[in-house]
C-alpha positions, 0 to 999 in steps of 0.5 A: 263707032256709035255715039253710045261709046262716047256717052257718059252717065252723070249722077248725083247732080244738084237739082239746079244744075242745067244742061249749060252748066253740065256742058261747061264743066265737061267741055274742057275734055273735048267736043260734046255732041249732046247734053241731057239733064233728065227731068220729071215729066210732070214738074219739069224739075231735074231728077238729079242725073243726066247724060253727056255724049262726047264726039270722041269716046277717048275724050269721054273716058278721060272725062269720066276718070277725071270727074267721077267723085268730083264736086259740081254745084256743091254735090259730089257727082258719079260719072260712068259710061252709059249702058255697058258698065251699068248692065254688066257686073259692076252695076250694083251701086245704082239702087239694087233694083236692076241697075240698067234702068237709068240707061234705057236709051229708048225715047222717054226711057230714062229711069223707066220703072221708077215712080209709077207705083206712087200714082196708086198711093196704096189703093187696091189694084186688082180687086182681090183683097178681102175688103173689095167685095165680090171677089174670088175668095168669098167662097173660101172664107167660111 
């Protein structure tokens, strides 16, 4: 039995909710082996979601049913099993662009793909627009 079976995604967190507050709210459902609030790499601010891993998957299921839609630190939270259900048929409610992105379990993989394009702020990426000069279209614009 892997620890992934007892792992829950918790979304919609207040940006001030930390690991201790999250653990305090979920610990009544059973022993917890890990609590992670995902933070922005640069600012170290919460990104508004996290993961809780229960030692017993049954406790995770009970906690999910009890806490999904409940209020935590003034925000309504969404609780779901991490991994399986998000990549399955029910995962459409996570923004529309490939719902599995929140659940990438590789190190540093949380939220993969989001936020990277904003680093470029609309600057030309490939050199292939009409204003960059000396590109492949020059011979065809006569």
